[in-house]
N, C-alpha and C positions, 0 to 999 in steps of 0.2 A: 504494500500500500504506500501511496505517496503522501501520507499524513505525517506531519512532523509534530511531536508532542513537545510543546515549548516549556510548560511549567504547570505546577499544580497549585490550586487555591483550595485548601481544605480537601474535601472529597471530590471537588470539581477539577476537571482537566481542561485546559485551554488548548485548542487545536488550531493550527493554521495549515493551509494547503499550499504546496508549491504550484504556482500557476504555470501550467505547461503550454497554455495557449492564451492569446490575448483576447479580451472581450467576453461579454456574457454569452455563454453557450457555445463559444467557438471550440472546435475539436481538432485533434490531429487526424492523420490519415487512418489511424487504427481506432478512431472513435474513443479516445481516452476520456475518462471521467474527469471533468474540470470543474473546480469550484467556481460558481458564478462570480463575476467581477463585483457585483453589488453586495455580496455576502462577506461579512466581516469574520473575525476570529470566532471559532465555535467552542462553546463551553459545554462539556459533557459530564453527566453524572449517571452512575448506575445504582439501582435500588434493588434490594433483595426481596421486596414484597412482604417483608415481615416488620423490621424496624422502621423502614421507610418504603414508600412506593410511589408509582406514577399518579394514581388516581386520588388517593386520600392523604398523602404525605405522612403515612404511617398511622393516621388517626383511625382508619377503618370506619365502617358504617356507624359504629357506636360513638366514636369520637366526633364525627362530623355533626351528630345530633346533640352532642353534649356542650359543656361550657367551653368558651373560647380559650385555647391554650395561652399561657402567659409567656413572656420573655424573661429570661434569667436577669437581664439588665435592660429595662425598657428604653434607656437612653442610647443603647448600643446593641440592638438585636443582631444576631448572626444572620448570614444569608439563608441558612437552613431554617431558622426560626421564621424569617420573613416569607420564605416559600411556603412553609406550613400554614402560616397565618393567611396568606393569599388564597391558598386552596380552600381552607376552612371558610373564609368569608365569601369567596366567589361561589363556592358550591351552594351555600345556604341562600345566597341572593337570587339564585336562578330557579330554585324549586321550593315547594312547601316541605319543610323539614319535619313536620309533625307526623306521628304515626297515624293519627285519625285521618290526616289528609292524604295518606298513601305511602309515605316514606317508610322503607323497610318492609312493606307489604306488597305494593304494586310496582314500585320502582326503588332504585337506590343501589349502592355498590353490591349488596348481598343478593340481589335478584338476578337470576340467570336468564339466558336468552329465551327460555320457555316460560318465563314469568314465575319461576319457583324460587323459594328462599333456600338456595343451595350453595351460595358462594361465601358463606361465613361472613367475615368482616369485609370481603370484597377488595382486598388489596391486590395490586397489580405490579409484579416485578418487571423490570426492564430498564432501558436507558433513555435519558432525556438530553436533547441537544438544543442549545440556545445560541442565537447570534443576532446581531443587528443587520438589517438591510439598509443601505445608504448609498448616496451618490458621491461620497468622499468628503462632503462638507460637515457631516455630523448634525445637520439640521433636520434630516428625516429620521434616522435611527429608529426604523420600524423594528420592533422586536418580533422575531420569528422563533418558533420552537417546534421540534419534532419529538414525539414520544414513540419509541419502538418497543412494544411489549416483548417480554421473553417468550411469549406464546405466538409471536408473529409467524404466520404460515408462509414459509418460503415457496411452497408449491402453488399457492393461490394468493399472491400478494395483493394487499388492498391498502388504500390511503383514504382517510376521512379528514376533511378540513373542519377546523373548529375555530374560526375567526371570532374574536371576542365580541360579546354583546355590549351594547351601550358604549361607554368610553372606557371600559374596564381594561385592566392590564392583561398580560399574556395568559393568565389562567381564567379569563372571563367566560370561557365556554366549557370548562372542565366538567360541569354537571350535566351538560346536554350532549352535544356532539362528541365531546371528549370521552365521556364514559361509554357511550354507545360504541365508538370506534375501538376502544381498548377491549371491551367485552367481545367484540367480533375479531379479535386478534389482528387488528389493522394498525398500521402506523397512523398516528394522528398528527396533522399538520396545523399548527396554531399560528395566528398573527394578531398582534394588538392593533393593527391598522394605522399605526402612527398616531393614535389618539389615546394611548394607554397611560400608565401611571408615571408621568413626568411632572415633577413639582419643583419649582425653583423658588427657594426662600430668598427674596431679594435683599432683605436686611442682612442676613447672615451669609448670603452669597453661597449657599449650598444647594446641591442637586442630588438626584439619585442616579446610581449606576444601573446597569441592566438587571442586576440581581436585587435591587432595592436598597442597597447600602448607600448611606449618605456620604457625600464627599464635597470638599470645596470645589467650586467651579474651576478655578485655575488648575487644580490638581487633576480633575476629571478630564478636561480637554474634550477630545472627540468621543471619549467613552461615556459622556453624560447622556442619559436618556433624553434630556431636554434642557436647554437654557433659554432664557428670555431673549437672547440675541442683542442685548444692549451693550454699548461700549462702556468702558469703566466710567467715563465722564457722564454719560447719560444715566447710568445706573446710580451714580452718586447724586445726581440732580433729582432723579425720580424719588429716591429714598428720602431726600430732604423734604420734598414736597408732599410725598405720600408714604410716610413711614409704615413699616410692618406689613407690607403687602406681599402677596404670593402670586406667582405666575404659574399657570397650569397648561400642559401641553396641548390638549384638544382646543382650548380657546385661544392660546397665544403663540402657537408654533409658527403662524403665518405661512403655513403650507397648504391650508384647505385639504387636510388629509383625506377627507371623504371622496374626493375625486379619484384617489388611487386605491380605494379599498379593494376593488376587483384585482388590480395589479398585485397588491400585497398578498391576497389570497392565492393567486396563481404562483407567486414566488414561494409561498409556504409549501406548495406542492412540489415545486422544482427543488427546494431544499430537501424535502423528503426523498425525492428521486436520487439526488446526489448522494445522500447518506446510504440509501439502500444499495446503490451501485458500489459504494466504497466497501460495504459489507459483503455483498453477494455477487458483484460483477466478476467476470473472468479476468485473469491476469493478462496484461498487455506484454509485449515483448520487452519493454523497458522496466517492467516490474510494477507499474501502476495498475489501476483497475480500468475496465472498459464500461461503457454505458449500455451493456447488452443485457442487463438484468431488469432494472426498473425502466421500462419503456411504456408509452401510452397504450400500446397494444397488449401488454402483459398485465399491467397493474390496474385493478379496478379502483376508480377514484370517485367518491361521492363528495360533492361540495355541500356542506351542511352548516347549521348554526341557527341562532335565533336573533330577533331584533336587528340591531345594526349588523351583527354577524350574518344574519340571514340575507340582508340586503347586499352585503359584500359577496356572498356566495352567488347570488343572481348576477351581480356585476361581473364577477369572474367568468361565469358561463358566457355572458355576452362578449367578453373580451378574448375568450380562449381560441387562439388561432393555431395551437399546437396539438389540439385533441387531447389535452390532459384530463379533462373532466368528462366522466361517463354519465353522471346523473346528478341531480340537485334535489335536496329535500330540506326545506327550511320552515321555521316557525315564526309567525308574527313579524315578517320582514319590514324593516324601515327602508323602503325603497320608493324612489320618487320618479313617477312616470314623466317622460319628456312630452308626450303628445296624446291627449285624450280627446282631441277633437273628433266629432262624429260618433262619440260613445255616450251612452246613457246607462244608468244602473237603476233597476227597478227591484224593490223589495216588496213582495206581495203585490199590491196594486199601486204602490207609491213610487214615483220617480224621485230619486235622491236629489236634493237641492244643490249640492256642491260635491264635486268629485275631483280627484287627481291633483289637488293643490300641493305645492311644495311644503316640506316640513316647516320651514321658517315662517311661512304664511299662517298655517293653522296653529302652530304652537304659540306665536305671539298674539293671535286672536284669543286663545285660551288664557294666556297670561293676563290679558286685559280684562276679560269678562268673568272668568271662573269664580273668583272670590265673592263677587256680587251674586252671581247666578245661584250659588249654593244657599243663599238666603231665601230662595223661592220655596214656597210650600211644597213644590214637587220634589225638591231635593233635601229639605230640611229634616232635622231630627233623625228618626230611624229610617228615613228614606235615603240616607247616605251611609256608606260604610266608612268607619274610622274617620270621623270628622274632627280635626284638630284646629280648624280655622277659627280665629278670634272673631266673635260675633260683632263686637263694636267696630273693629277695623274693617270688617267686610261691609258693614252698613255704611261706613265712611266711604268705602270704594264706590258703593252704589250711588251715594250722594254726589261724589266727585264726577262720576260718569254722567249722571243726569245734569249736573251743573255745567258740564262741558258740551252738552248736547249729543253725547254718544249713545244714550238710551233715553227712553221716554218714561214718564211716570212721576207722580208727586209723592207717593207713599213708598215705603221700603218694599212692600209686597209687589207693587206695580213695577218698580225699578228692577227688582230681582227677577221677575218674570220676563221683563224685556231683555235682561242680560242672558237669561237662559235661552230665549228665542234666538239670540245672536249665535249661540253655540249650535243649536239645531240647524239654523240656516247655514252655518259654517261647515256642516258635514258630519257632525256627531249624531250617533243613533240614540234614541231614547233608552236603548238597552245599556248605554254607558252612564246613565244619569247618576247612579249611586256612587260613581267613582270620581267625580269631579272634586269632591271635598278632599279625599285622600291624596289625589295627585297634586293639588295645589298646596294642601297643608303640609305634605311631606316634601315640598320643594322640588318635585320632579319638573313641574311646568316652568317655573322661573329659571331653574338651573339649566335646562335645555335651551330655553329662549336666549338667555344671555350668552352661553357658551357658543351656540351655533351662529348667532349674529357675528360674534367675534371671529369665529372660524371661517365663515364664508367671506367676510370682508378682509380677511388676512390682517386683522388689526393687531398692533403691538400692545403689550400690557401697558405701555406708557401712554396710550391714547385714551384710556379710561372711557370707553365708548358708553354713551348715555349716562355717564357719571357713575358707572359701576366698577367695582374692583373686588378682589378677594383678600380676606385676612382672617386670622383667628379672632374670636370674640369671647367675651364673658357672658354670663347668664342674662345680663341686662342689655346686651347688644353692643357694648362698648368694645372698641378694638384693643387687642392685647399684643404684646410681643409674640412672635412665633414660638410655639411650644415645642421644644426640641424633641421631647419624647413622642409628641404627636407626629412631627416630621419623620422621626426615625422609623416609626411603624406605618407610615402612610402607604407604602408599597403593599402592605398586607390588608389594610382595611379601608383604603380609599376606592372610590368607584370612577374617578377620572373627571367628574363634573361636580364642583361644589354647588350647594353645601355638602361637605363630606368630611368626616374624621376631624371635626373641630373647626374646619375652615368654612366661613360664612360668605355669602354674597353681601357686599357692602354698598350702601348708598352714599357715595362721596358727597352728594349735594343735600343731604338731610339738614333740615333746620337745626342749628346748634352744633353742627359738625358731623363727620362721618359716623355711620351707625350701621349695624346689621340691617339689611333691607326690611325684614319683617318688623323691626322695632323703630324704623325711621319715620320722619315727619316730612311729607312732601312740601316743597317750597311753594307750589302754586295754590295749594289748598290750606296750608298750615294745619295739616291733619295727618294722623296716623292711619293711612288708608292703603297700606301695602305698596307704597310708592307708585301712585298712579302716574306720576311724571315719567318715571323710568319705563313703565309699561307702555305708555304712549310713544316714547322715543323709540323703543325697540320695534314697535308696530310700524312706525314711520320708515325705519331702515329696512324692514322686511318687505314692505310693499311699495316704497317710493311715493306714497301718498300721505298727506297730512290728514289723519282721521277726523280732526276737528273742523276742517274746511272742505275736505274732499278734493283738494287741489294737489297737483303734482308738486313734489318738493323742488326747491330751488337753492342756489348757493351752496354753502358748505354741507348742508343736510343732503342735498342731491348727490354730491360727490361721495359721501359715505354710503348712501343707499345704492348708488351705482356699483360700488365695490362689492356690496353684499349680493346684488343681482348677478354680477359676473361670477361670483363664487357659486351661487345656486345653479347657474347654467352649466357649470362644470360637473355637477353631481347628478344631473338628470339621466335616467337610464332609457335605453331604446326599446326594451321589451322583446328584442330579438335573441332568443336562446338558441338559435341555429339548429332547431330540431332536437335538442337534447331532451331526454325525459326528465321531468321535473314535477315536484309536488310542493305546493304552498299550503301550509296549515295556519290558520289564524283564529283568534277568538272574536266572536261577533261583538262582544262588549268592550273591546279595546278602546280605552279613553285616551291613551297616550298617542298611539299611532292609529287613528281612526281607519276602519277598513275601507271606507269610501275613498279615502285619499291614497292609500297604500296598496294593501293586498288585493282588494277587489279591482281597483283601477289598473294595477299592473297586470293582473290576469286578463282583464278586458283588452288592454292595449296589446298584450301578447297575442291574443286571438285575432285582433285586427291586423297586426303586423305579419304573423306567421300563417294565419289562416289554417288550412287543412294540414299543414306540416307541423303544427304545434303539437307537442307531447306534454303539455303542462296541465296538471290536474289541480283544482282548487278546492280545498276542504275548509269549510267554515264551521266552527264549533260554537253552539249556543251555550251561554253561561260561562264562557271562558274570556279572560281578559289578559292584559299584558304582563302583569307582575305575579307570577306564581309564588314568589317570595313573600307577597303580602297575604297569602291565603290563611296564615295563622293569626292575622290581626282581627280585632273585633269587627263583626259585620260582614266579613268575607266568607267564612265557611258555609253559611247557609244561602249564599247567593251565587257562588262561583265554584267551578271545578278546575282541576289542573290541566292546563293546555299541554304540559310536559308529556303526559301520557300519549297524546295524539301526535306530538312531534316524533316520539319513539315509534309509533305505529307507521307514520309516513316513511321514516327511515327504513323500517323493516320492509315496507312495500317496495321501496326503491331497490333494496338489496335483493329481494326475490326477483324483481323485474330484470335486474342486471345479471343475476346468477342463473336464473332458470327460464327467463323469458315470460314470466307471469305478467299478465296485463296490469297496468296501473289502475288504481281505483278511479272511477269516474267522479267528476266534480259533484260535490254534495254538501248538504247541511247535515251535521250530526247533532241530534237533539239529546241533550244531557239533562240530568236531574240532580240539582244540588242536594246536599244533606238537609235533613229536617232540623237537627240540632248540631251545634258545633262539636259536641262530644261523640256524635255518631261516627263510625268508621265509614269512609267512602269506599265503595266496592265497585265491582264491574257492573252491578245493576245501575249505578249512577252514570256509568261511562260506557255506553254502547260503542262497539267498535266501528271504525271506518269500514264500509262494505265495498265490495267490488262494483256492484251495480245498485245504486240507490233506487228506492221507490220514486215514483213520479212526483210525489209530494215533497220529496227531499232533494230532487235533482236540481243542480245549478247549470244553466245553459246560456250560451252566447250565440246570438244570431242577428244579422242585420244591424249590427252596431249596438244592440241592446243586451246587457248582462242581466239575466233574470235570476233573482235569489228568492227562495221561498220565505214566507213569513215565519 
């Protein structure tokens, strides 16, 4: 082998490869295996499947459902401790970890391929390889990882992609596509999409490395996961004007990483092929390995994941010119259709009012109207799941919106109903009603709106777009110095989009000085109204329109909005899967990524673009929503079911199709039944399976530009 082992860091080995040919993918006459030019040094670790492992970091099924493991020294956790913490937190974020909700009974590390509890603690032995993909500048530094289980079947090789959901780090799909792939003895190819856990403490000037360890920026150099990209002089000036602030990679990398999520997913597959050829390729005359083992013709590749990772898998399939991907199976994809002209969506007898809008359009709409809408009698009290919204601040938001002419009504009830109507007109389904309170109250809506406006506009942290920034805060919302123990553990318990792990969204323009957004006072209203000024500003930049006047933006505001618009255009997808077999599974009640704008609209666009050549099936699950990790919260168990179960079924259906030629399930609505009591065990009776051929009443069909969905 032409791998040269340079040094060891603990149990990890850093590997570099002698480049025997120039350029990504270039080969010698004898087809020698060459490390891609964009791939940096590879760090490998092997796990015995007992003390540590690929899937659970040694915690096993029991440990994943137990208390969070502690660090020996919270101010200086080891790389192994950070890895364990990242797997623990990311696993639990993606699935319902309660036994009543199905963990350990219907799914989980201990459940085998037949659905039986036969795998004990479910630990998986094998080797893990991690490296950055970059253009040589250190500004991209997309983390890629490949896990090759000890059970890898060399006679029937397979690779499953597990691109991170949300803005999570490299383990952000470990519980979904990662677990499925490892159980099927496949290599799993992960990518953090260049939006993962990069956090730059601007005051202390520290960053995290690929393994999560904190380091001084000057020491890290190109090994930093992310830096804010400020010169020393600009950093000093910014710190003087805005002390104690934090820059975060997804928001502040100035790369608009989403445009490259498909590329990054394909690169993860190429990384896996490179490693498999290094292991199993035949020897070349010069002693290196050839590329004759892992080839597109030989290796079965399924592009999979959920949420942003699901959107990345679809983007990869659209971009795949090398025939790397054989099939796609994704859940609740955040995917943005380029062109839905000539398409309409009907649910039952109702034509949907708004479809196929970009993420930044609908999320800034929600950010503006959700806290007021939740005060509507239709959503109030027990009509919402896990409502933590401050009633007084929400009422002030309603008053502010009415005062600015954005909604009608003179009473709180009238105003709240008008705000709710804005959401329905904006494309949300009534089936998502009970989720608006939790999504806004748990900061999902604001966090995404702020981060993505910054990302699409490629704004620097120094630009403080719409008066927002990030910082640690105390319980009253006042800014504090960065908490080093919080920073030290951020790789393990951060999700990539603040608010997270003690970092808050800050309203720099709050009356009286900077304050955590939820505790701030808007300058235009002199009221604690969840920062209506910031919400209006984000809405302006998302749409290019002043919502107060209906007029197009001008001057400096237009310049900023044009930057956002340019970024949005870069992330729109074509819908052309090139005839690849694919399955999309999504929850009808999704309030974060409404089905009318993403899954439904993308499926309809694909049917329009590919026509009879399309092999995409669309599965919509009643009573399922975006965050299975919320299913243990008050109000969720009796309303919703785990979408995770159906994502697994979709992946099994794709596996059978690729391995045996079995037909993919036809597009359909799956009617589920939530539990009666939170203490009830969810069972297969609540979760009817996806069927090969649905009844007419459950069939989803596209014809003549109309996507028809059963009620």
